[in-house]
N, C-alpha and C positions, 0 to 999 in steps of 0.2 A: 780189875778184871771183871767183866760181866759174862755170865754164862747163859747161853741161849740154847737150851736143850743140849745137843752134842756139840754145838758150834760155839767156840770161845774165841774172842778177839781182844787182844790187849790194846786198850785205848791210850795207855801211857806210851806206847811205842807203835803208832799206827803205820807199820811198814807198807801195808797194802795201799793206804791212801797215798803215801809218798811215791810208791811205784806208779800209781795212776797219774800222779802229778808229773813225774818225770817223763812218763810216756807222752803226755800231752805236750810238754815243752820240747822234748827231744825230737818228736816227729813233726814238729812245725805246725801243729794244728792251730787254727786261728781261734784261740781262746785266751783271754788275758790272764796273767798270773794272779792279778788281784781278784778277778772273778772266781778263779778256781779256789783260791785260799778262802774266799768268803763262803763258798759252798761247803768246803771242808770244815771251816770253823763252825758253821751252823749245824752241820751234821754231828760234829763232836759234842757241841752243847746239848743237842737233842739226845744223843745216845748215852751221855754221861749223867743225865738226870736220873736220880734214884727212883725206883718204883715205889708206889705208895706202900706203907707198912703192911697193909692187909693183903698185898699181892705177892705171890711167889710164882716163879716160872719153873716148870719142870717138864718131864716127859712121861710120867707114869700114870697109872690108874685110869679112872673114868672121868677125869676132870673135864670141865668145859674147855673148848678150844676155840681160838680165834680163827680167822680166815687163813692164817699161815700155819695152822695146826698146832701152835704152842698151847700147852696145857696151862690153864689159868686157875689157880686156887684162891678162893676168897674166904677169908676167915669168917667165922660165925658172928663176929662183932660188927661186920659191915651189913648195912641194910636191916638192922634190927632183928636178924634171924628169920625174917619173912622171905618166902620164896620169891614173891614179886620183886621186892627190893633187891634181893640178891641177883636176880636176872638182869635188872637194869644196871647194877654195878658191874656185872660180868661183861655186858655189852660195851660199857664205857671203857673198861680196862682192855677189852679186846681191841677196840678202835685205837686206843692210845698205844698199845703194843705194836699194832700193825703200822701206825704212823711212824713210830720210832724205827721199825724194821725198814720201812721204805726210805727214811732219811739215811740210814746206814747204806742202803743200796745206792742211793744217789751219790754218796761220798765215794763209793767204790767206782762209780762211772764218771768221775770228774774229768778223766782224760779221754773220753769218747770223741772220735773224730766228728767234725761238722763240715758241711759243704761251704767252700769259699772259692769263688772264681779267681780272686786275686792270688790266693795261695797256690792254686793249681797252675796259674800262669807262671808264677815264680818257680814252682817245683819242676814243671816239665818244659817250660820255655828255655831253660838252660840245659836240657838233656835231649838234644836233637836226635841222637842215635837211637835212644829208646823210643822216642815218638815216631821216628821213621820206621823202625822195625815193627811197631804195633800197627801203624797205618798199612804197611805192606801186608802184614798178617791178615788184617780185616779184608782188605781189597782182594787178596788172593783167595781167601775162603769164599766170600760172597760172589766175587767175580767168576770164579770157577763154576759155582753152582748156576749162576745166571747163564753162563756160556753153554752148559749142558742142557738147560731148558731150551735155549735157542736152537741147539742142534736137534733136540727132540721134536721141536715144532717144525723145523724144516724137513725132517725125515718122516713126519707123520706118526711118531711113536710117543707123543706126549702122554696119551692115555695109558698105553701099555707100561710105561715106566714111572707112573705116579708113585707107586709104593717105594720103588728104589730111590727116587729123588727125595721123597719125604724122609726116608731114613738118613740120606746124606745131609739134608737140611738140619735135621735134629742133631746129628753128630757135629755139624759145623757150628751150630749155636753153642753146643757144649764145649767144643774146643776153643771157642772165642771167649768163653767165660761168663760170669754172672750177669753182666749188662745185657748180653744177647740172649741169655737164658730167659730173662724177664720179657724180652720181646717175643720169644717163642711161646712163653706162657700165655701172653695176651692173644696171640694168633690161634692158640689151641682151643679157644672158646668162641671162635668166630666161624661157624659153618657157612655163613654168607660170603666169606672171603676165601676160605681154604676148602679144598675137596676133602671128602671123608678120610682118604688115606693120610693126608697131612694132619688132619685133626687127631687121628689115632696116634700117630707118631709123636706129634708135638705135645700131646697130653702126658706123655711120659716125662716131660720136663717139669711136671708139677712136683714129683717126689722121687723120681727114678734117676737121679743124677749121680755122677761119680762121687764117691766119698773120699775124705782125706783120712790119714792114718789115725786109728783109735788112740794110740799113744799120745799123739799131739792134742787130741781132744781132751783126754783125761788130764794131761799136764796143764792145759788151759784152764780147766775147772779148778784145779788146785791153786794155780797161780792167781786166778781172779778172786777166788773166795778165801784164799789164805790159809786153808787147812787141808789135811790129807783127805783124799776121796772117801776112804773107808769110814771116816768119822761122820760123814754126811749121809751116805747111802748104804743101806745094808745089802742091796742087790742092784747091779747095774748091767744092762744088756751088753754083752761083749762086743757087739757091732751095732751100727746105727739102725734104727727102725725105718728111718726115712732120711733122705738128703734133699735139701732145697738149694736155691741159688746162693743164699748167703751163709748157710750153716747146715748142720745135720742134727738129728734128734735121736736121743737114747731114751729107753724106757727104764725107770728105776723105782726103787722103793726107799722112802725116807727111813733112816735108821731109828729116829726117835719116836715116830708115830705109826710107821707101817703103811702110810699112804702111798699109793701108786702115782707116780708123777712122770711128766715128760721133761726132759732136760735138753734144751737146745744150745748147741755150742757153735760159735762163729768160725767160719773158715779162716785159716791163717792168711795174712797178706791181702785180705779182701778189700780193705780201704784203698790201698795203693792201686790195685787193679781197676776198681771202679773209677777212682779219680782220674786215671789216665784216659779211660774210655770217654768220660764226660768232658775232659779237656779237648779231645778230638771232636766229639759230637758238637760241642759248643763252637768250635772253630768252623765246623760245617754250617752251624746255624747263622753265623755272621755272614758267610757267603750267600746263604739263601736270602737273608734279609736284604742284602745289597744287590743281588743280581736276578732274583726270581720275583718278577713283578706281580704274578697272579696270586701269590701268597701274601695277604695283607697283614696277617697276624705277626706279632713279634716272636719269631721262632726262638730266639735266644732266651727270652723271658720264659717261654714254655719249657725249654730245656732246663733252665735254672730251677724252676719250680719242681720239675720231676726229679732233678738231681738232689734237691734238698730233701724230698720225700725219701729217696733211696738212702741217703746218708743218715737220715733219722732211723732207718731200719737197722743201722749198724750199732745203735745204742739200745741194748735190750732192756735197760731200765726204763727208757722212754716208751718202749713197746709195752712193758708191764703197766705203766701209768695209762697208756692208751686203752689197754684192755680193761682196767679198772673203771675208767670213765665210760667206756662203751657198755660195760655190764650195768652200770648204774642207770644209764639212759634207756637201754633197750631190752635187757634181760628180765624186765618186769613181766614180759609175756611168757605164758607157760610153755610155748613151743620154741623159744629161743634160749640157747645155752651158751654161756661164756665161761671159760675155766678161770679159777682163782689163781693168783700169783703168790708164790712163796718168796717173799722179799729177802729173807736172810740167805737165800741160796740163789740170788740173782745179782748180776753185775752187768757191765757194758757188753761183755761177750758171752755170758752164761745166763740162761733164762730157765727157771724151774716153775712149772705150772701143773695144774691138775691134768691127769691123763684122761683123754676122751676117747671112748670106743665109738667108732662110727664108720660109715661107708661114704666115699666121695660121691658127690652129686652126679657125676657123669657115669657112674656105674649103675645103670638103671636096673639091670637084671638082679644084681646083688641087693638093691634096695627093695625090689618087689618080692624077693624071697623072704624078706623080713615082714611081709604083709603091709608094706608102706607104698604110697603112691608118690612118684617123683614130682608130678605137677603140684601136688599139695605142698611139698617141701619148697618147690620153686616159688609158689605163691606166697608162702611164708617169708621167703627171702625178699620177694618184691615188696611186700607190705612193710617189712622191716626196713628195707632200703628207702622206701618213700618217707618213712618216719625220719630216717637218718638225713635224707637230702632236704626235706621240706618242713620238718617239724622242729628238730633241734639243730640241724645244720652240720652235725658232726658225723662224718661217714667213713666207712671202710672203703678205701680206694683200690683195693686189690682182691676182690671177691672171686678168685678163680677156683675151680673145683677142688684143688688141694686144700683150700682154706675154708671150705664149706662141707660139713659132714652131716650125714643123716644118722642119728643115734638109734639104737634098737627101740627106744621109747617113742620114736617119732618126732623128736626134737631136731631143730636145725642148729648145729653147733658152728659158731664162728671162731676161726683160729687166725693166728698171725696178724697182729695189730701193728706191724711196723709201718705200713703206709696208710696214713689217715689224712683226711682233709676236712675243710669246713666251708659251708656255703654261707655267704653273707646274708644277714637277716632280710635286707631289702630284696635280694635276689630270690629268696625262698618264696616270698609272696608274689613276686613278679613272674616266676615260673608258673605258678598256679593260675594267675591272671592270664598268662600267655595261652594256656590251654583253653580258658574260657573264650578269649578273643578268637582262637582258632575255630572253636565250635561255632561261634557267631559269624565267622568269616569277616570279622572286623579287622581288616588289614592295616588300616591307619592306626588303630590301637595296638596291634601287634608291633608295628614299627616303633611306636612310642615306648613299648616295653623294653626295647634294646638300650634305652638310657638307664633304666632301673637295673638292667642286667649288667651294666657296665661294659656293654659291647661298643658303645659309641660315645664320643665326646659330646658334651652338651651343645657345642657349636655346629655339629654336623646336621645338615638338613636331611630328614628322613623321607621327604616326599618322593624322591626318585626310587626309593626302595619299595614303596607300596605296590606299584605295578608288578614288580618281580615276585613279591609274595602272592599276589592275586593269581598270577599265571601258574605258579606251582600248586597252590592249595586248591584252586578251583578244580583242577584235575584230580588231585589227591583225595579231596573230600567228596568225590562222587559216591564213595562208599561212606559208611558211618565212621565216626572217629574211632570207635572201638575195634573196627576192622583194619585200621591202619597199622602197618608194621613200623616199629620204632626206627629201624634202619631207613625206611622210606622218608620219614620226617628228617632224620639227621642228614641224609644225602641231599634232600631238597633244600633244607636250610643252608647246608654247606655250599651249594651252588650259588645261593644268594650272598653268602658271606664272602665268597671269592670275588664277587663283582663290585663290592662296595667297601668303603673304608672301615670295616669291622676290625676290632681288636679283641679276639676271644680270650677272656681271662683264664688263668690256669685252673681255677676251681671248676669251670665249666667243662674243660677238657677231661678232668677226672670224673665228673658226673657222667659224661657220655661214655667213658670207658667202663664205669661201674654198671650202667644200665645195659650197655651192649653185651657185657659179659653175662649178665643175668638172662638176657634174651637168648644168648647163645646156649646157655645151659638148658633153657626151656625147650629150645628147638631140638635137643637130643630126644626128648620124649614126644614132642608134638611139632611137626614141621609147620603147622598152621597156627602155632601159638602167637598171641599178640600181647605185648607188654602193656600197651595202652588199655586194652580191654580189662586186663587184670588190675590195672592201676585206677581205673575210673571210679570204683567204689570209694577209694580213699579220697580222691579229688572231690567227689560229691559230698562225702561226710565233712570235709574241711570247709567247703563252701557253705553248707547248711548250718554249721555249728561254730565256726571260728569268728570271734568278734573283731578281729583285726580290721581296721577301716579299709585297707586295700581289698581284702577278700569280701568284705561286706558290700563294697561298691561293685565288685566283680559279680557277686550273686544277683544284685539288683539289675545289673546290666544284662545278665543272662535271662532273668525272668521277665523283664519289661522291654517291650519294643514298640516304638511308634505309639506310645500312650496306652498300650494294651498289655494285659498280663498273659504270659504264655503258660497256661496251666499244664500243657503237655510237658514242658521243660521241668516244672516242679514235680510232676508225677515221676518223670524219669530219674530226677535227682534222688527222690525218696526211695524208688525201687533200687537204684544202685547203692545209695548210701546205707541202706539196711543190710547190704551184703558185707559191709565192714563191721566187724564185731564190736568195735568201740562206739558205734553210732547209738545214740539214745534220742528218743523223741523229745525228751525234756529239753535238750539243747537245740533241737532243730528249729531253725528260723528265729531263734532268740536274737541274733544280731540284727535281723531286719526289724523285729518288733521294737528293739531299743531305738533304732533309727526312726522308725515310724512315730514313736511317741516322744522323740527328742525335739529340741528347738530347731534342728536343721531338716526336719522331715516333712515340711509343708508340701513340697512337690510330690513326695511319695504318698502323703495322706490323700492328696487329690486323686491320685491313681487308685488308691485302695478304696476310697469312697465309691468310685465308679465301678470297680470290680465287685464290691459288696452288693451294690444294686443289682448287677448282672446275676450274681450268685443267688440272691434272694428271689429274683424273678424266675430264674431257672428252676429253683426248688418248688416255688409255689405253683407256677404254671405246669411244671412237669408232673406234680402231684395231681393237678386238675385233669391233665391229659390222660394220665394213667387211670384215674377214677372213671373218666368218661369211657375210655376204651374197655374197661372191665364190666360195665353195666350191660344188661341184656339188650339185644337189638331193638326190642319193642320200646324200651325206655329211651334209647338213643333217638328213635323216630319222634317220640314226643318232645324231647329236648330240642331237636332240630326242626320242629314244626312240621314234621312229616315230609320234608323235602329231601331227606336222605343225605343232606350235605352237612359236613362237620360245622358245629356252631363257632369254631375258632377261626378267626380271620388270619390264619397262618397257613402257608402251603405245607404239604406233607414234608418237603425237604427242610423247611424251617422248624417244624415240630421235631423232626429227627435230630436236627442240629441242637435244639434246645435240650432234648432228652440226653443226647450224648454229652453235652456240657455238664448237665446235672450229675450224670453218672460218673464223670471224671472227678468232679468235686467230691462225690461220695467215696470214690476209690482212694483219693488222697487222704481223706479223713480216716478211712479204714486203714491205710498204711500207717498213719500216725498212731491210731489206737492200738494196732496189733504190734507195734514196736515194743521191744523190751523196755521196761521201766517207764511205760507211758504214764503220764500224770496230767489230768485235765488242767492242773494249775498252771500249765504253760500259757494258758490264755488269760490268767489272772491279771497280768500287767495291763492288758487292754481294759478290763473291767475297772481296775483301779484308776486308770488315767481318765476314763470316761466319767468317773465320779468327781474328778477335779473340775471345778467351775471354769478354769482357764482353758481346758481342753474339751469341755463338754460339747462344744460346737461341732466336733468331729462326729459324735454320735447323732447329733441333730441333722448334720448333713447327710449321713447315711439313711436315717429314717425319712428325711425329706425326699431324697432321691428315690428310695423304694416306693414311697407314696405316689410320687409323680409318675414313675414308670408303670406301676400297676393301674393307676387312674387312666393313663393313656391307653393301656390295653383294654380296660373296661369300656372306655368311650369308643374305642374302635369296634368292640363287640356290639354295643348298643346302636351305633350309627352305621354299622357295616361299611366302614371306610375301606376303600379298595387297596390302599397302600399300607401294608403292615409295618409295625415298628420293628426295626432290625433287631435280630436276636444276638445274644452274645456268642462269640465263636466257641 
């Protein structure tokens, strides 16, 4: 017998594990007995390992506690009695205890349902009456609502009855069950699709759903954890604090530690209800694939992917592991909060985590009463989402307002980690490159990106797609990219996708859902909010600092065109990149410097030599021009031999262009110098390489080019040549 605070489980007679195993086999879940036994065996091995002799687990005093709240006592013999050594040992023991607790939770969840189309076909293919009844139920509810809308439109009362119909739609979704509640949750964050009345009503689907009996919930907790309720929680709210599509949440206090926690309990019979709905929806997907020609994507594959995500939400241990991984990746920022999981009080149907006080992001007035700004929190969410989608690839696929809370301290708390997804590594870089190609209006490169995004098979010819991209984006990009609405781009690309043999991967559909939800949240506070404008600093920072070859090439492509360097683009990137708090001048342009000085950088070195000559010329001549313009008029007359004409053989327009170019270079240098953590040593690699005999010719080429350029200018002055040497742009 091992005692874990108040929770004791006999490992010599693991009835809880046997119960879960029986549930898995009796319910027909597609999970092999061998696999389940292997999980249980591993769990038993882990949980029966004795604790180190210097460790004792209890629940009293002011002992150090791990993430699960267990008190860890370390004897004075460990770590030599020193405070530092003892802290290290404590942390190691904490991690070990947490891992053991997580393994025990995994053993309890061995029978959690998983999505299997084959199982659903066998389960419901032989139950025609149940399938027919559910089909009629869905068609009756949604058909009746559609008929009422049609009558309202015909009678001219569609505006007057919006509120009434919105209430009816919300009630219809609730009556149809969790699958349709999730659909309503998605619609509640789309002000571009639904009128305000519908948004307000559907927003109640986030946590204002009907509850199931408390007695069933409490019995589920005891059944899942294998101990009486009163031995775990000293206080439990008598009724749910919130009800979601898959479960309901209670507020409780742990008996052994006094910590306030949230306890989520799964709805009874939820797996069967969702399974039947997905069986029907999947059948509809087959019909769409077969008979609807204008939809080229594999609808069944998209449904399967979504169904897998939903079924993963039915395993609360998996959700806890998702939360742990999410916290490790993204809660390193001071404004992002992720609750801890209490593994010994978690199973497939019960999840215990830290309680988070906060306000939902769509409650703007309540947020502002706390002295917070909604747009600041939305921006935090967007920046975190960009890191999720494009940096690590692991992202929260269901960020509706009920899952995003503003804490009194101004942090953005993420909740509900049941639905997660991942962006393939190649696709992450391709998405950033796609934005660069959009900015450059390089539609051929945009079309090529669809291979990396896995939208197209390698044997598909993209040349016919280029004119369609050009037709859309030439109109859309009349404004700056930062002014584009995300929905505009999604709709425009969607029109292209429908015309050509694209196969939109499931991860991309979840990305679109995630970003459109965030944009919908932002539009509550500011109807003119643009996701791309808020995202651009992140893209700029990644382009300037990421050494990935794909992004390095994208940066060079953005900065160079037709053999010339676009200094205005660099200045804009630095201005935007500095808005990202992770941007540092030390890392800026390092990827390009490495390429410049590498064996494959000859072409780039040729361009850099040319630009170095232009910059030096602009600085030298600009200084001369400023000096000339600053001297008294009498001296100017002497310098110009009394003819009142400028001694420079450049037109006023050319001089202005030269000065503007020099000033832009100065501004760029000022941006670098004023950046946080600026270090002049970022230029040291160039100096080091120029000292290398094998690369010294680069410096010689720069010096030679500058000499020739200035000599040409001097000769022009002496001989008064009529045609000036062209200045740098």
